[in-house]
C-alpha positions, 0 to 999 in steps of 0.5 A: 796429418802432423808428424811430430818432430821431436827438438826440430825447434825451440824457443830460446831460454830466457834465464831472467825471465825463468829467474823471475817465475820462480821468485814470484813462485817462491814469494808466494810459497813464503820463500821456500819450496822443494825444488822438484816442486818448483821444477814442475811449476815452472814447466806447468807456466810454459805448457800453459803460456804454450796453450794461450799463446803459442809461445812460453815463458822461460823456454829453453829445451823439455824433456821427458824425465823419470819424475815428469816433465822438465824445463832442461835449463832450469835444471841445470841451473838448480845444479849450479853451486855459489862459489863454484859456477859462474855467477848468474841472475839466478844465483844472485836471487835464488839459493839450493839447500839440500832438497829445498829451493830458497829466495835470497831476494825478489829477482823483480817483474820487469821482464814479465808481461802483465799477462805473464804475471797473471798466469804465474799467479793463476798457475800458483792458485790452482798448483801451487798448494799441491806437494812435490809428488802430486806435482810430479804425478800431474806431469806424468799424466801430461801427454807429451810425457814418455816414460824414458826408462831411468833416462831422458826423452826430449820433448818437441815444441810441437808435442806440447802444442799438440797435447795443449789442443792446438789444431795442426795447422797452427802448430805448423805455423807456430813451428815455421814462423820460429823456424825463421825467427832462429834463422835471423837470430842466427845471423844477427846474434840472438839476444837475451829479450824477445825483440818487438819483432818476434812479439809481433810475429807471434802475435800475427800467427796466433791471430790467423 
């Protein structure tokens, strides 16, 4: 039996990929979208990526919050204020005005694989027309969401993998492989981009 280990391990957050996913979603939405809707769509992209490949697109820490599931670093990026915070890849391309996220200029797609781009497009086709409240309600139905009672609760990668239907044995393999990669990255210094070896290891794990 698999025992859930909340935040026992996590995938590195990739700001460039998260920005490019957000940019593509905003482009498809006419350049503007509720920040709540965008947060939910980014989470759904990662959740579906975990279901498909056992790895996310954006990565980072996941949390249950009163309005559903989120990618914590994405929420942090949305809180950045131009002119106050250090400029970032996110703020060069996206801006928040009130409760809306707006696209300043396209962030491109060079960090995303063809499969990831196809997944983003599929998620927008399926969920992009839902209102922010409908998207909120959708994430409240995810099995990994737990009511934080006004606070926040970390969501383990293994919890998400379990609730998207991965068998226990495969979840253990994915988590163990990720733990090994984290040890290597800690020794050599993690890079922003996923290494070729990381992709190979993930592919080997999923093909077992």
